[in-house]
C-alpha positions as CSV (number, residue, x, y, z in Angstrom):
1,X,-27.9,1.4,-38.9
2,X,-26.5,3.6,-41.7
3,X,-24.0,6.3,-40.7
4,X,-23.2,9.2,-43.1
5,X,-23.6,12.8,-43.9
6,X,-27.1,14.1,-44.9
7,X,-27.9,17.4,-46.7
8,X,-31.2,18.9,-45.7
9,X,-33.5,19.9,-48.6
10,X,-36.3,22.4,-49.2
11,X,-39.2,21.6,-51.4
12,X,-41.4,23.9,-53.6
13,X,-44.3,23.5,-55.9
14,X,-44.3,24.8,-59.5
15,X,-47.2,24.6,-62.1
16,X,-47.0,22.3,-65.1
17,X,-48.7,23.0,-68.5
18,X,-51.3,20.3,-67.7
19,X,-52.3,22.3,-64.6
20,X,-50.8,19.8,-62.2
21,X,-48.3,20.8,-59.6
22,X,-44.7,19.6,-59.7
23,X,-42.6,19.3,-56.5
24,X,-38.9,20.1,-56.8
25,X,-36.2,20.2,-54.2
26,X,-33.4,22.6,-53.6
27,X,-30.5,21.9,-51.3
28,X,-30.6,24.0,-48.2
29,X,-27.8,26.6,-47.9
30,X,-24.8,25.2,-46.1
31,X,-24.6,25.8,-42.4
32,X,-20.9,26.6,-42.4
33,X,-18.0,24.2,-41.9
34,X,-18.3,21.7,-39.1
35,X,-15.6,21.8,-36.5
36,X,-13.9,18.4,-36.3
37,X,-14.4,16.6,-33.1
38,X,-11.4,15.7,-31.0
39,X,-10.6,12.0,-30.3
40,X,-12.2,10.7,-27.2
41,X,-8.9,10.1,-25.5
42,X,-8.0,13.8,-25.7
43,X,-11.0,14.6,-23.6
44,X,-9.9,12.1,-20.9
45,X,-6.3,13.0,-20.8
46,X,-4.8,15.8,-18.7
47,X,-1.5,17.5,-18.5
48,X,-1.7,18.7,-14.8
49,X,0.9,16.7,-13.0
50,X,0.9,18.7,-9.8
51,X,-0.8,15.9,-7.8
52,X,1.6,13.3,-9.2
53,X,4.6,15.5,-8.2
54,X,3.2,15.9,-4.6
55,X,2.5,12.1,-4.3
56,X,6.0,11.3,-5.5
57,X,7.6,13.8,-3.1
58,X,5.7,12.2,-0.2
59,X,7.1,8.7,-1.1
60,X,10.6,10.1,-1.3
61,X,10.3,11.9,2.0
62,X,8.5,9.2,4.1
63,X,11.3,6.6,4.3
64,X,11.9,4.3,7.3
65,X,15.4,3.6,8.6
66,X,14.2,0.1,9.5
67,X,10.9,-1.7,9.6
68,X,9.8,-4.8,11.5
69,X,6.8,-6.1,13.5
70,X,7.4,-3.6,16.3
71,X,7.4,-0.7,13.9
72,X,4.3,-2.0,12.1
73,X,2.5,-2.2,15.5
74,X,3.5,1.3,16.5
75,X,2.4,2.8,13.2
76,X,-0.8,0.7,13.3
77,X,-1.6,2.0,16.8
78,X,-1.2,5.6,15.7
79,X,-3.5,5.0,12.8
80,X,-6.1,3.5,15.1
81,X,-5.8,6.5,17.4
82,X,-6.2,8.9,14.4
83,X,-9.3,7.0,13.2
84,X,-10.8,7.0,16.7
85,X,-10.4,10.8,17.1
86,X,-12.1,11.3,13.7
87,X,-14.7,8.6,14.4
88,X,-13.6,7.2,11.0
89,X,-15.3,3.8,10.0
90,X,-12.1,2.3,8.5
91,X,-10.1,-0.8,8.2
92,X,-6.3,-0.5,8.8
93,X,-4.0,-3.0,7.3
94,X,-0.2,-3.3,7.3
95,X,1.3,-6.2,5.4
96,X,4.3,-7.5,3.5
97,X,3.8,-9.5,0.3
98,X,3.3,-12.7,2.3
99,X,2.1,-11.9,5.8
100,X,-0.1,-9.5,7.7
101,X,1.7,-7.5,10.4
102,X,-1.2,-5.4,11.7
103,X,-4.9,-5.3,11.1
104,X,-7.8,-3.5,12.8
105,X,-11.4,-2.9,11.9
106,X,-13.0,0.1,13.6
107,X,-16.7,0.6,14.4
108,X,-18.8,1.3,11.2
109,X,-16.4,-0.5,8.9
110,X,-17.6,-3.6,6.9
111,X,-16.1,-6.7,5.3
112,X,-16.1,-4.8,2.0
113,X,-13.4,-2.5,3.4
114,X,-11.2,-5.5,4.0
115,X,-11.5,-6.4,0.3
116,X,-10.7,-2.8,-0.8
117,X,-7.7,-2.8,1.5
118,X,-6.4,-6.0,0.0
119,X,-6.9,-4.8,-3.6
120,X,-5.3,-1.4,-2.9
121,X,-2.3,-2.9,-1.1
122,X,-1.8,-5.4,-4.0
123,X,-1.3,-2.3,-6.3
124,X,1.3,-0.8,-3.9
125,X,3.2,-4.1,-3.3
126,X,3.3,-4.8,-7.1
127,X,4.2,-1.4,-8.4
128,X,6.1,0.0,-5.3
129,X,4.0,3.2,-5.4
130,X,1.1,4.6,-3.5
131,X,-2.2,3.4,-4.9
132,X,-3.3,7.0,-5.3
133,X,-0.2,7.8,-7.3
134,X,-0.9,4.8,-9.6
135,X,-4.5,5.9,-10.1
136,X,-3.6,9.5,-10.9
137,X,-1.0,8.3,-13.3
138,X,-3.5,6.2,-15.2
139,X,-6.1,9.0,-15.1
140,X,-3.6,11.5,-16.7
141,X,-3.0,9.0,-19.5
142,X,-6.8,8.5,-20.0
143,X,-6.4,4.8,-19.1
144,X,-7.8,2.5,-16.4
145,X,-6.0,-0.2,-14.4
146,X,-7.4,-3.5,-15.8
147,X,-6.8,-6.7,-17.7
148,X,-5.3,-4.9,-20.7
149,X,-2.3,-4.2,-18.4
150,X,-2.3,-7.5,-16.6
151,X,-4.4,-6.4,-13.5
152,X,-7.5,-8.3,-12.5
153,X,-10.0,-5.7,-11.1
154,X,-11.0,-8.3,-8.5
155,X,-7.5,-8.2,-7.1
156,X,-6.3,-4.7,-7.8
157,X,-7.7,-1.2,-7.2
158,X,-5.8,2.0,-7.8
159,X,-7.8,4.2,-5.4
160,X,-6.1,6.2,-2.7
161,X,-5.4,4.6,0.6
162,X,-2.3,2.3,0.3
163,X,1.2,3.7,0.8
164,X,4.5,1.9,0.4
165,X,6.8,1.2,3.3
166,X,10.2,2.1,1.9
167,X,13.3,1.3,3.9
168,X,16.5,3.3,3.3
169,X,19.0,1.2,1.4
170,X,16.5,-1.6,0.8
171,X,13.4,-0.4,-1.0
172,X,9.7,-1.2,-0.6
173,X,9.0,-4.0,2.0
174,X,5.4,-3.6,2.9
175,X,2.2,-1.6,2.4
176,X,0.2,0.5,4.9
177,X,-3.5,0.7,3.9
178,X,-6.6,2.5,5.1
179,X,-10.0,1.8,3.6
180,X,-13.4,3.2,4.5
181,X,-13.3,6.9,3.7
182,X,-13.1,8.8,0.4
183,X,-10.0,7.9,-1.6
184,X,-8.1,11.2,-0.7
185,X,-9.0,10.9,3.0
186,X,-7.8,7.3,3.3
187,X,-4.5,8.5,1.8
188,X,-4.3,11.7,3.9
189,X,-4.7,9.7,7.2
190,X,-1.7,7.6,6.4
191,X,0.4,10.6,5.4
192,X,-0.4,12.6,8.5
193,X,0.5,9.6,10.8
194,X,3.8,8.9,8.9
195,X,4.8,12.5,8.9
196,X,4.4,12.6,12.7
197,X,6.0,9.2,13.3
198,X,9.1,9.7,11.1
199,X,9.7,13.3,12.1
């Protein structure tokens, strides 16, 4: 394939002394200056950080005084109750980096939701941020979470639905994850339950 700039031409016939016709070409009039195209990354990037600000505020506000197996069970039960009320076909998972503290699969969910929950919680446990915040941060930069940044897509997914369990004076110790709805809805279910539980 040859790439380049081509000028269109217009042909006309003119008589020769011999009686034959001669075909000559004139360049077509210019069509005006072409507007330079913007780099592809400029189309993908955005400067609207309002969602990032909201997600960061949620993480700062929803902090536990303490967190153990009992608290994980209580939060998990509330999430199950919320999912049942909404008839949401979700998987609910609460885990630390090395053990599961609570897990429930509601009617309509599938094994694929378990894999999504694992991948989203891996993001939260590694970066200590909600998976939705990580995804939005990458989107604003016009990037994707992948091997170029050390993340295997089979193990990490920055879609909404995993939220960090942050303990005052300690930091992030676990991840609460919902999988089965749209990204924003998975995230919203966790936020609503935590706002009620921690109020």
